[in-house]
C-alpha positions in Angstrom: -75.4 18.9 268.2 -71.9 20.1 269.3 -69.4 17.9 271.0 -69.8 19.8 274.3 -73.6 19.1 274.4 -73.4 15.3 274.9 -70.7 15.9 277.5 -72.9 18.4 279.3 -75.7 15.9 279.5 -73.4 13.2 280.8 -72.3 15.5 283.5 -75.9 16.1 284.5 -76.9 12.5 284.6 -76.1 12.0 288.3 -78.1 15.1 289.2 -81.0 14.0 287.0 -80.9 10.6 288.8 -80.9 12.3 292.2 -83.9 14.5 291.3 -85.8 11.6 289.8 -85.3 9.3 292.8 -86.1 12.1 295.2 -89.3 12.8 293.4 -90.3 9.2 293.4 -89.2 8.6 297.0 -91.1 11.6 298.3 -94.4 9.8 297.4 -93.5 6.1 297.4 -91.4 6.0 300.7 -93.0 8.6 302.9 -95.1 6.0 304.7 -92.2 3.6 305.2 -89.5 6.0 306.4 -91.5 7.3 309.4 -91.8 7.0 313.1 -95.0 5.0 312.7 -93.3 2.4 310.6 -90.4 2.2 313.1 -92.8 1.8 315.9 -94.8 -1.0 314.2 -91.7 -2.9 313.1 -89.4 -2.3 316.1 -89.6 -5.9 317.5 -88.7 -7.4 314.1 -85.8 -4.9 313.6 -84.4 -5.7 317.1 -84.7 -9.5 316.4 -82.9 -9.1 313.1 -80.2 -7.0 314.6 -79.6 -9.6 317.3 -79.2 -12.4 314.7 -77.3 -10.4 312.1 -75.5 -7.4 313.8 -72.9 -6.8 311.1 -75.3 -7.1 308.3 -77.8 -4.8 310.1 -75.1 -2.2 310.7 -74.0 -2.3 307.0 -77.6 -2.1 305.7 -78.4 0.8 308.1 -75.4 2.9 306.9 -76.1 2.2 303.3 -79.8 3.1 303.8 -78.8 6.3 305.5 -76.4 7.2 302.7 -79.2 6.7 300.2 -81.7 8.8 302.2 -79.3 11.7 302.3 -77.8 11.4 298.8 -81.3 11.3 297.2 -82.9 13.8 299.7 -85.5 11.2 300.6 -87.9 11.7 303.5 -87.0 10.1 306.8 -83.6 11.4 307.7 -84.6 12.3 311.2 -86.4 8.9 311.9 -83.3 7.2 310.5 -81.0 9.1 312.9 -83.2 8.1 315.8 -83.2 4.5 314.5 -79.4 4.5 314.7 -79.7 5.1 318.5 -82.6 2.8 318.9 -80.8 -0.2 317.2 -77.1 0.5 318.1 -77.1 2.7 321.2 -75.3 6.0 321.5 -72.1 4.4 320.3 -71.7 3.1 317.6 -75.1 4.5 316.6 -73.9 8.1 316.5 -70.8 7.0 314.5 -73.0 5.2 312.0 -75.3 8.2 311.7 -72.5 10.7 311.1 -70.6 8.5 308.6 -73.8 7.8 306.6 -74.9 11.4 306.6 -71.4 12.6 305.6 -71.0 10.2 302.7 -74.6 10.9 301.5 -73.9 14.6 301.6 -70.7 14.2 299.7 -72.5 12.3 297.0 -75.2 14.9 296.4 -72.5 17.6 296.6 -70.6 15.9 293.8 -73.8 15.3 291.7 -74.8 19.0 292.0 -71.3 20.3 291.4 -70.8 18.1 288.3 -74.2 18.9 286.9 -74.5 22.6 287.7 -72.0 23.9 290.1 -68.9 24.3 287.9 -70.8 26.3 285.2 -72.6 28.4 287.8 -69.3 29.1 289.6 -67.7 30.2 286.4 -70.5 32.6 285.7 -70.3 34.0 289.2 -66.5 34.5 288.8 -67.1 36.3 285.5 -69.7 38.6 287.0 -69.4 41.7 289.1 -71.4 43.0 292.1 -72.7 41.8 295.4 -73.3 38.1 294.5 -69.6 37.7 293.5 -68.4 39.4 296.6 -70.6 37.3 298.9 -69.6 34.1 297.1 -65.9 34.9 297.3 -66.3 35.7 301.0 -67.8 32.3 301.6 -65.0 30.6 299.7 -62.3 32.5 301.5 -63.8 31.6 304.9 -65.5 28.3 303.8 -64.5 26.2 306.8 -65.9 28.7 309.3 -69.1 29.4 307.5 -69.9 25.7 306.6 -68.9 24.5 310.1 -71.3 27.0 311.7 -74.0 26.1 309.2 -73.7 22.5 310.3 -73.5 23.1 314.0 -76.7 25.2 314.0 -79.2 23.6 311.6 -81.0 26.7 310.5 -81.1 25.4 306.9 -82.5 22.1 305.8 -79.8 19.5 305.5 -80.2 19.1 301.7 -80.0 22.8 301.2 -76.7 23.0 303.1 -75.4 20.2 300.8 -76.4 22.0 297.6 -75.3 25.6 298.2 -71.6 24.9 298.7 -71.6 22.9 295.4 -73.1 25.7 293.5 -70.6 28.3 294.6 -67.5 26.2 294.1 -66.5 25.2 297.7 -63.6 22.6 297.7 -64.7 19.0 298.3 -62.2 18.5 301.2 -63.5 21.6 303.0 -67.1 20.5 302.5 -66.5 16.9 303.7 -64.5 17.9 306.8 -66.9 20.6 307.9 -69.9 18.3 307.3 -68.4 15.4 309.3 -67.2 17.4 312.3 -70.1 19.9 312.2 -72.9 17.4 312.4 -71.3 15.4 315.3 -73.0 17.4 318.1 -76.4 17.3 316.6 -75.9 13.7 315.6 -75.1 12.7 319.1 -78.1 14.6 320.5 -80.6 12.9 318.1 -79.0 9.5 318.5 -79.3 9.9 322.3 -83.0 10.6 321.8 -83.2 7.4 319.7 -81.7 5.4 322.5 -84.8 5.9 324.6 -87.2 5.5 321.7 -88.4 2.1 322.9 -89.7 3.6 326.2 -91.3 6.5 324.2 -93.2 4.0 322.0 -94.2 1.9 325.0 -95.9 5.0 326.5 -97.6 5.8 323.3 -95.8 9.1 322.9 -93.7 10.6 320.1 -90.0 11.7 320.4 -89.2 15.3 321.1 -87.6 16.4 317.9 -87.4 20.0 319.1 -84.9 19.2 321.8 -82.0 20.6 319.8 -83.5 24.1 320.0 -83.9 24.0 323.8 -81.8 26.7 325.5 -79.4 24.3 327.3 -78.6 22.6 324.0 -78.8 25.4 321.4 -76.8 27.7 323.6 -73.6 25.7 323.5 -74.1 25.0 319.8 -74.4 28.7 319.1 -71.2 29.3 321.2 -69.3 26.7 319.1 -70.6 28.4 315.9 -69.4 31.8 317.1 -66.1 30.3 318.1 -65.6 28.9 314.6 -65.8 32.4 313.2 -63.0 33.6 315.5 -60.2 32.9 312.9 -62.2 34.8 310.2 -62.7 37.8 312.6 -59.0 37.8 313.5 -58.0 37.6 309.9 -60.1 40.6 308.9 -58.7 42.6 311.8 -55.1 41.9 310.9 -55.6 42.4 307.2 -53.8 45.5 306.1 -55.5 47.8 303.6 -54.3 47.5 300.0 -52.4 50.4 298.5 
């Protein structure tokens, strides 16, 4: 075995851990990280929060980080739980911070395990894939910010793709944090009224973000984020 092989496996250990925990969690935790579980334990959670607010807040943020970092089921119920337990503020802040840190962790795990080698192969190649990848890198902030504003991709997919194509960590972290704020506020707000929803025996409306009066402004913000890229392409002079 060459010297580079042990190093390669060490680099992949975080990614292997993420995949292993995600696989186990998908089966072992799906009944616990659900709306039904929250509904059945809501009184106990509220009582614990009232007696241990700081500890509850810390435990919630750490749990949210773990859910995102290991791509565990239950991210949406967790977001609503933030509003249910802590209100719109600081619930939305806890949700956004937890999601951002978790996204950064899985981004680093993927980039360390696979991303660097794949990015080098893309750079050494020719053709459409390289051009598309380079275009995303050149306009990374606009593309990633739009991708976060309008959640057309699953959250874990949006965490992995930038790592595979060599997006800078600072750009990924900033666009994740600011890009998920609108959606985070909307779902946290839904969570604020979760107690009344449960009391009526109903389920929360998770499709609210795709209603016209909400998705419209988000699409407008996404389009606005592309404005610098469009202006740059217009002003760019053709090379000799």
